[in-house]
C-alpha positions as CSV (number, residue, x, y, z in Angstrom):
1,X,369.5,176.1,-144.0
2,X,370.0,176.5,-147.2
3,X,367.9,176.7,-150.3
4,X,368.5,173.1,-151.5
5,X,367.0,171.9,-148.4
6,X,364.0,174.2,-148.3
7,X,363.1,172.8,-151.5
8,X,363.6,169.0,-150.8
9,X,361.2,169.8,-148.0
10,X,358.5,171.3,-150.0
11,X,358.5,168.6,-152.5
12,X,358.2,166.1,-149.8
13,X,355.2,167.7,-148.4
14,X,353.7,167.9,-151.8
15,X,354.7,164.0,-152.5
16,X,352.8,163.5,-149.3
17,X,349.8,165.4,-150.0
18,X,349.6,164.0,-153.4
19,X,349.6,160.6,-152.2
20,X,346.6,161.3,-149.4
21,X,344.8,162.9,-152.6
22,X,345.4,159.7,-154.7
23,X,344.8,157.2,-151.6
24,X,341.1,159.2,-151.2
25,X,340.0,159.0,-154.7
26,X,341.2,155.2,-154.8
27,X,338.8,154.7,-151.5
28,X,336.3,157.0,-152.9
29,X,336.2,155.0,-156.1
30,X,336.2,151.5,-154.4
31,X,333.6,152.8,-152.0
32,X,331.4,153.5,-155.3
33,X,332.5,149.9,-156.9
34,X,331.3,148.6,-153.6
35,X,328.1,150.2,-153.3
36,X,327.2,149.8,-157.1
37,X,327.9,146.1,-156.6
38,X,325.5,146.1,-153.7
39,X,323.1,148.3,-155.5
40,X,322.9,145.6,-158.6
41,X,323.1,142.3,-156.4
42,X,319.7,144.2,-154.2
43,X,318.0,144.9,-157.9
44,X,319.1,141.5,-159.3
45,X,317.8,139.6,-155.9
46,X,314.3,141.8,-156.4
47,X,314.0,140.6,-159.8
48,X,314.3,137.1,-159.0
49,X,312.2,137.2,-156.1
50,X,309.8,139.0,-158.2
51,X,309.7,137.0,-161.6
52,X,311.7,134.3,-161.2
53,X,312.2,132.2,-158.3
54,X,310.7,132.6,-154.5
55,X,311.5,131.0,-151.0
56,X,308.3,129.9,-149.5
57,X,308.2,127.9,-146.0
58,X,305.7,125.3,-145.0
59,X,303.9,126.3,-142.1
60,X,301.2,123.4,-141.8
61,X,300.3,119.8,-142.4
62,X,298.2,119.9,-145.0
63,X,300.7,118.5,-147.8
64,X,302.0,115.7,-145.7
65,X,303.6,113.7,-146.3
66,X,304.8,115.0,-149.6
67,X,305.7,118.5,-147.8
68,X,306.2,118.8,-144.1
69,X,306.0,121.3,-141.5
70,X,309.6,123.1,-141.6
71,X,310.1,122.3,-145.3
72,X,311.4,125.5,-147.2
73,X,310.9,125.6,-150.9
74,X,311.9,127.2,-153.8
75,X,309.1,128.1,-156.0
76,X,309.2,128.5,-160.2
77,X,307.2,131.6,-160.7
78,X,307.5,132.5,-164.3
79,X,306.3,129.1,-165.5
80,X,302.8,130.0,-165.3
81,X,303.5,133.8,-166.0
82,X,305.0,136.0,-163.4
83,X,303.5,139.1,-162.1
84,X,304.3,142.4,-160.9
85,X,304.5,142.9,-157.2
86,X,300.3,142.4,-156.0
87,X,300.7,144.3,-152.8
88,X,302.5,147.4,-150.9
89,X,305.3,146.0,-149.5
90,X,304.8,145.4,-146.1
91,X,300.9,146.2,-146.2
92,X,297.7,144.3,-146.8
93,X,297.0,147.0,-149.7
94,X,296.4,145.6,-153.2
95,X,298.0,147.0,-156.3
96,X,297.1,146.8,-159.8
97,X,299.6,144.2,-161.7
98,X,300.6,142.9,-165.2
99,X,301.4,139.2,-165.8
100,X,303.7,138.1,-168.3
101,X,302.8,135.7,-170.8
102,X,302.9,132.1,-169.4
103,X,305.7,129.1,-170.5
104,X,303.2,126.9,-169.6
105,X,299.7,126.2,-168.4
106,X,298.7,124.7,-165.0
107,X,298.2,121.1,-165.4
108,X,296.9,118.1,-163.3
109,X,299.3,117.0,-160.3
110,X,300.9,120.1,-160.3
111,X,301.7,121.8,-156.8
112,X,301.0,125.4,-156.8
113,X,301.3,128.1,-154.5
114,X,298.4,130.8,-154.8
115,X,297.1,134.0,-153.3
116,X,294.2,133.1,-151.2
117,X,293.4,136.4,-150.2
118,X,290.3,137.0,-152.4
119,X,288.6,133.6,-153.2
120,X,286.1,132.9,-150.9
121,X,284.1,135.9,-148.9
122,X,283.2,133.0,-146.2
123,X,286.9,132.1,-145.6
124,X,289.6,134.6,-146.4
125,X,291.6,135.8,-144.0
126,X,292.2,139.3,-143.5
127,X,295.9,139.6,-144.0
128,X,297.9,138.3,-147.0
129,X,298.3,134.5,-146.7
130,X,299.5,132.0,-149.8
131,X,298.4,128.1,-149.9
132,X,300.1,125.3,-151.0
133,X,298.0,122.7,-152.9
134,X,298.0,120.0,-155.6
135,X,295.6,120.5,-158.8
136,X,293.1,117.4,-159.3
137,X,291.0,118.8,-162.0
138,X,291.6,121.8,-164.7
139,X,288.9,123.9,-166.3
140,X,286.2,122.3,-168.0
141,X,286.7,118.8,-165.7
142,X,284.0,117.6,-163.6
143,X,285.3,116.3,-160.2
144,X,283.6,113.2,-158.1
145,X,284.9,112.3,-154.7
146,X,283.5,108.8,-153.4
147,X,284.5,107.3,-150.3
148,X,287.9,109.3,-150.5
149,X,288.6,108.3,-153.9
150,X,289.0,111.1,-156.4
151,X,287.1,110.7,-160.0
152,X,287.8,113.5,-162.5
153,X,285.3,113.1,-166.0
154,X,284.4,109.8,-164.3
155,X,288.0,108.2,-164.1
156,X,289.6,107.5,-161.0
157,X,292.8,109.2,-160.3
158,X,295.6,107.5,-158.5
159,X,296.6,109.3,-155.0
160,X,300.1,111.0,-154.5
161,X,302.4,108.3,-153.6
162,X,303.1,110.4,-150.5
163,X,299.5,111.3,-149.7
164,X,298.6,110.9,-146.0
165,X,294.6,109.7,-145.7
166,X,293.5,108.9,-142.5
167,X,292.2,105.2,-141.4
168,X,289.0,106.8,-139.7
169,X,286.0,105.2,-141.4
170,X,284.8,107.2,-144.6
171,X,282.4,110.2,-143.6
172,X,278.6,109.8,-144.9
173,X,277.0,112.7,-143.6
174,X,276.7,116.3,-144.6
175,X,279.5,118.4,-143.3
176,X,279.3,121.9,-142.4
177,X,281.6,124.4,-144.1
178,X,281.6,122.4,-147.4
179,X,281.6,124.3,-150.7
180,X,278.8,124.8,-152.1
181,X,276.6,126.1,-148.8
182,X,273.8,123.8,-148.5
183,X,275.3,120.7,-151.0
184,X,274.8,118.0,-148.5
185,X,278.1,117.1,-149.2
186,X,281.3,116.4,-146.9
187,X,284.9,115.8,-147.4
188,X,284.9,112.3,-148.2
189,X,282.1,112.0,-150.6
190,X,281.8,115.3,-152.7
191,X,280.2,116.2,-156.0
192,X,279.8,115.9,-158.9
193,X,281.0,119.6,-159.3
194,X,281.9,121.1,-162.8
195,X,285.1,123.0,-162.8
196,X,284.3,126.2,-165.2
197,X,286.3,127.6,-168.0
198,X,286.6,131.0,-169.7
199,X,283.8,131.3,-171.9
200,X,281.5,129.0,-170.2
201,X,278.0,130.2,-170.0
202,X,276.4,129.3,-166.5
203,X,272.6,128.6,-165.9
204,X,271.9,130.6,-162.6
205,X,269.2,129.4,-160.8
206,X,268.2,129.7,-156.9
207,X,269.2,126.1,-156.3
208,X,272.9,126.7,-157.9
209,X,273.4,130.8,-157.0
210,X,275.7,129.3,-154.0
211,X,277.7,127.3,-156.2
212,X,278.7,130.2,-158.9
213,X,278.2,133.2,-156.6
214,X,282.1,133.8,-155.6
215,X,283.1,133.2,-159.1
216,X,280.4,136.1,-160.3
217,X,281.5,138.7,-157.2
218,X,285.2,137.7,-157.9
219,X,285.0,138.6,-161.3
220,X,283.7,142.2,-160.7
221,X,279.9,141.7,-160.7
222,X,277.0,141.8,-158.1
223,X,274.6,138.7,-157.8
224,X,271.6,138.3,-155.8
225,X,268.6,136.0,-155.2
226,X,265.3,138.4,-154.3
227,X,262.5,137.5,-152.2
228,X,260.6,136.2,-155.2
229,X,263.6,133.7,-156.4
230,X,264.7,135.7,-159.3
231,X,268.2,135.9,-160.1
232,X,270.0,139.8,-160.7
233,X,273.4,140.1,-161.7
234,X,274.5,143.8,-161.7
235,X,270.7,144.7,-160.8
236,X,269.7,143.1,-164.3
237,X,267.4,140.3,-164.0
238,X,269.0,137.2,-165.8
239,X,269.5,133.7,-165.7
240,X,273.0,133.5,-167.4
241,X,276.6,134.5,-166.9
242,X,279.6,134.1,-169.3
243,X,282.8,133.3,-167.2
244,X,285.8,135.4,-167.9
245,X,288.6,133.3,-166.3
246,X,289.6,129.8,-165.9
247,X,289.5,127.8,-162.6
248,X,290.6,124.5,-160.8
249,X,290.2,122.5,-158.1
250,X,293.0,121.8,-155.3
251,X,293.2,119.3,-152.9
252,X,295.9,118.9,-149.8
253,X,297.8,115.7,-149.9
254,X,296.8,115.0,-146.1
255,X,293.3,114.8,-147.2
256,X,291.6,115.0,-144.1
257,X,293.5,117.9,-142.6
258,X,293.5,120.3,-145.6
259,X,291.5,123.5,-146.1
260,X,291.2,123.5,-149.7
261,X,288.5,123.5,-152.8
262,X,286.2,121.4,-150.8
263,X,286.0,124.0,-148.5
264,X,286.4,127.7,-150.0
265,X,285.4,126.6,-153.8
266,X,287.4,127.0,-157.2
267,X,291.0,128.7,-157.9
268,X,291.1,131.2,-160.0
269,X,294.1,130.7,-162.7
270,X,295.0,134.4,-161.9
271,X,295.7,133.8,-158.3
272,X,298.3,130.8,-158.9
273,X,301.8,132.6,-158.1
274,X,303.7,129.5,-159.3
275,X,304.8,125.9,-159.1
276,X,306.8,124.3,-156.4
277,X,310.2,123.4,-157.5
278,X,312.5,121.7,-154.5
279,X,313.2,121.5,-151.2
280,X,316.5,123.5,-150.2
281,X,316.1,123.3,-146.2
282,X,314.2,121.7,-143.9
283,X,314.0,121.0,-139.8
284,X,311.5,120.7,-137.0
285,X,310.2,124.5,-137.1
286,X,309.0,123.7,-133.1
287,X,312.5,123.5,-131.6
288,X,313.2,127.4,-130.8
289,X,316.7,128.9,-131.8
290,X,317.5,128.8,-127.8
291,X,318.3,125.3,-128.3
292,X,320.3,125.2,-131.1
293,X,321.9,122.2,-130.6
294,X,318.4,120.4,-130.6
295,X,317.7,122.2,-133.9
296,X,320.5,121.4,-135.7
297,X,320.2,117.9,-134.8
298,X,316.6,118.0,-136.3
299,X,317.7,119.1,-140.0
300,X,316.0,116.4,-142.3
301,X,319.5,115.9,-144.6
302,X,317.5,113.5,-146.9
303,X,314.8,116.0,-147.8
304,X,317.2,119.0,-148.7
305,X,317.4,119.2,-152.6
306,X,314.1,117.0,-153.1
307,X,312.8,117.4,-156.0
308,X,308.8,118.4,-155.7
309,X,306.1,116.2,-157.3
């Protein structure tokens, strides 16, 4: 073997090694770019979910026929002021959170998603639950339901176009579980009830303590009625309380099959997560995935892309 042949073989080996090294570097660069892209996409998705738009599914018929069981919604979270996460992921542990400035305030007729987890001590579930209802009365309004007709500030408001109202005769007797306890009202004949707003000075009496108790406790204070019928807030005797937050009254469009403000009371503004925007998917949720053909045939194509109002 001559020297030229040895040099040629050496150069070929070096060339192969260089190519292998270059290929390895290219692979690492591509892998890093792919990882960076996934990381960026993940961060962007989390940001969108937390602050901009989040997807929700309708699990019950309380908003029929505006929203159906099995509708999948996109919810606008930034319009009322998006917040940082309220819970530790995958747990029921609450977190202190910050809320961004709102673009607009909730208004009558808005369909809103809200955190139901700390609204009413009688009806609250232990797990994290979000509800969806329609706002019918704003802070400072007075609501009155007469024979299922809703009046706000003595003015009748029309029922939503797709509302589902039972044809069963109107209920006249008091109904157990109606808010406030002992009111003597029912779901068809309710009120009049004033919706408190921030800055209101409420007169607290033994007769109305059940109406205002949840507001006071949810705003961080204790309240009790003594045996001799005196009112104590934070163990100080008083007859007045100044409201710190704005509150709303919400109803389900399926008026006779909805757990709403008639049952658990006022919705605090800070509990509102966002406004329902549109339906991006809809099918029959009662059909199992094992019956894929039947499930696909249940897709409600006419509802996909429908703006919610």
